[in-house]
Structure formats: C-alpha cells, structure tokens
C-alpha positions in Angstrom: 15.4 -2.6 -1.6 13.6 -4.5 -4.4 14.2 -4.8 -8.2 12.2 -4.0 -10.8 8.6 -6.9 -10.9 9.3 -7.7 -7.5 6.6 -6.6 -5.0 6.2 -6.2 -1.3 4.4 -8.9 0.8 0.8 -7.5 2.2 2.7 -8.1 5.6 4.9 -5.0 5.1 2.3 -3.3 3.5 0.4 -3.0 6.2 2.9 -1.7 8.7 4.4 0.7 6.4 0.5 2.4 6.1 0.8 2.2 9.7 3.6 4.4 9.7 1.9 7.3 7.6 -0.6 9.5 6.7 -3.3 7.8 4.0 -4.3 11.5 2.6 -1.6 11.5 0.5 -0.6 8.1 0.1 -4.9 7.8 -1.5 -4.2 11.2 -3.5 -1.2 9.6 -5.4 -2.2 6.4 -5.5 -6.2 7.1 -6.6 -6.9 4.5 -3.9 -9.6 5.5 -1.4 -9.0 6.0 2.1 -11.5 3.6 3.2 -9.3 0.7 1.5 -6.4 1.9 2.6 -7.6 1.6 6.0 -9.0 -1.5 5.4 -5.6 -2.7 4.4 -3.8 -1.2 7.1 -6.4 -2.6 9.7 -6.3 -6.3 7.7 -9.8 -6.3 7.2 -11.0 -8.2 4.1 -8.1 -9.3 0.6 -6.4 -6.5 -0.8 -6.8 -7.2 -4.6 -4.1 -7.9 -6.9 -4.3 -4.2 -8.1 -4.3 -2.6 -4.7 -1.0 -4.0 -3.8 0.9 -4.0 -6.8 -0.2 0.0 -6.1 0.9 0.3 -2.8 4.0 -1.8 -2.9 5.2 0.9 -6.4 4.2 3.8 -4.5 6.0 2.6 -1.3 9.2 1.5 -3.5 9.2 5.1 -4.9 8.9 6.7 -1.5 12.3 4.8 -0.5 
C-alpha cells in the first residue's frame, strides 16, 4: 500500500489495467478509453497527470 504523495509506477499501472474493465476506470477518472488502452498496451508515454489519476484510482480501489 502506498502512502499519501506516492504513486504507482507505469509497469504496475499497466498490469492493473490488464486485469480490469476500462469503462468504469474511464468514467471514474475522466481518462478516455482510448488513452487507457494506449497505457495498458505500452503505446507512447502517458502524461504525469494521467499516471497520477490512474494511481489515485488504483489506490482507492484497494
């Protein structure tokens, strides 16, 4: 478990996205499903803001 101010790394986030449905994540974070697919598949470099939002979502899901 991470503490306040910490974030999951890209590898962890990608693995977590592979195990989850993207639609609820998109709705909760405001990140498009297209962007989520790109992050999950390792296409391009996600922005810090995107990684922060996903990290926060995954922390709340624990």
